[in-house]
C-alpha positions, 0 to 999 in steps of 0.5 A: 500500500502506498501512502498518499500525499499527507497535505490533504489529510488530517493527522488521524487519517494519515496515521491510520493509513500508515498503520494499514500500510505498515513497514519502515517507510510508514513508520517514518511517515507516521513519526513525521506526520506533524511536520516535525523531525521526529525520528523515534517513538517516545512512549512509557518504557517497559520492564526488565523484570518479566515476572512483574507482568501477568502470567496471562497474555490476555490480561490487558484490562488492569493495564488499560484506561477506563471511562468515568463509568468503569468501562475499559477503553480499548487501545485505539490502533490494532494490527493482526500479524499473520504468521507461517512457520519456517519449514525447519522450525518443527521437525520430527514433531519437535520444535527447534529449541533455538527457534523457541529461544529466539521467539521468547527473546523477541517478545521480551524485547517488546516488554522491555521497550514498551510499558504494558498499557494502552500508552505503551503496547499490549499484545498476544501471540495465539496459535491455530489448530494448523500449528498444533497439527505439526506435533505428534501429540494432541492438545489436551482434552481440556483445550477446545480448539476445533478447526474454524467453520461456517456457522450459517448457511448464508456465509462462506468465509475463508479460514485462517490456516496459517500457524499464528497471529500477533495481536498488537494494540496501542493508543500510539499508531507508531508503536504498533508499526515499530513493534511489528517491524522490530519483531522482524529486525527492520528497526534498530531501536524500540522506543528509542532503546537498543533491544541489545539481543537479536529480535529478528523472527524472520528465521522462525516465521514468515509474515503473510502480508496478504493476511495482515489486518489493521484497524482502529476504535475510539470516539470519532475515528469512524467518522474520519473515514467518510471519504471511504467508499461505503462510509456515509456522512451520517456516521455520528461524529462521536461514535467509536464504531462504524455502526454508530453505537458504543460497545463493550459495556462492563456487564456485557463483557466476560471477565478475564477470569471467566475466559481463562483456562483454570487447569491443565498444562495451558492453565492461564491461557484462553481461546481466541476467535477472530473473524473479519466482516464487511458492513453495509453502512449505506443501507444501515444509515440511509434506509433505517432511521435512528429508532430502527437502528436502536431496535435492531442493535439493542432491543425494541424497548431500548428504542421506545423508552429512548434509553440509548441516546445518539451513540449510546452515551445515555447508557453510561456503564450498562447496556440495560439488558436486564433479564426481562428484556432478554427473556422477551426476545421471542415475544418481541419477534412476534409482537414487534417484528424486530429483535435486537442484536445485543438482546439475542446474543445475551440469551447465551449468558450463563447464570447471568454472565456473558461468555465472551470478552470482545476486543474487536475494532473497525477496519477499512482493509477491504476498501470499505467499512468492516469489523475485525471481531476478536473474542476471548473465551474459555472454549471455542464452543462458547463462541459458537453458542453465542453466535447461534444465539445472535443468529436467531434462527429460532426466532419468527422474524424476517432477516431484515429485522433480525438484529444486524444480520442483514448488514454484516457479511463474514469473510474470514474466520480463525480459531486460536489458543493464546497460551499463558506467557511461560508457554507463548513461544512455540508451545508443544501441543502437550507440555506435560508429555514433553 
């Protein structure tokens, strides 16, 4: 991707394009996007004491900022780096120890360079079923990691059949670019610091540039993209997501404890699902009024009682999906001929607790508006159950009024195991057996 003339773009739009492009040229452009002579990233530095970091790779929440209602605020900029193992890394069902050491050294270099926070960098490294198929041993029965599959008759997605994915996230666009390039030896310093030890992963992994995914989330960022095909001017100026509403309410998110594996050799890890989708925003905004959008995103009662506001600001820290609103989903389908996306998905809660911890973000990778949906859960089966509840095939309601199904189109899916930090560098399929 070639960067355009930045004189015609706002800084926010230009750095978004830099993240999407990636590479050292994009990093230089991003650092100098204010017209100064900036030559390096300058954010809070990390730690030389890896034991001070959480055992869980996915333990981000305590390190991220929260709003006035206690809702965790995700980092603004995200990159998913798809990775394929070099052929000689796994031989005879065993990982080359030097490759494992190289991988761990590179990850620790990131942790030394950047504070574990949204101001610095948070990240995970997850592995696909294809990675674990390389080993003679099978994953422990306690780990639910099936191959991804289509979940409705209306979708025919591609699947992530490579080996691993890095999820890099930061409020600073230059950090996610520099961290990615640093992992592959393309920059000499990380956050102005010499990493001291070799961090080049190119002898371990190939980066799959055609599967690299990028995006953003935060108030006002979607509205910056109204010059993109398929993004109408009617996207609210303060909305953090393309479809115009806040998300990630505390009561609608699983806790990190809930999604964490409690026992077995991968205790402290979690499973991750990543899917990419296109969004028909033109129809969403131009054919539906605000009342209809609220009904389809939340519930009919949210719309009639004016609970949401313009972008969800009047919901404060709660989605207001009380038990009676969830229980009335089927009745709403019959009486009002519409059901809400959030209302349907909430039917999969267990003992009132959500099953998924979502860390998704907007994208224009495909040239139009979309979403990279990232969720953490204890078992992939829990994601499937939530997806089935959200699909609402059991509800007597037309597709156009069945939540937001009429407006989203899944193009890609992948399942991952995010091991605990001690096993994140090329884990065996069964650590107890090895």
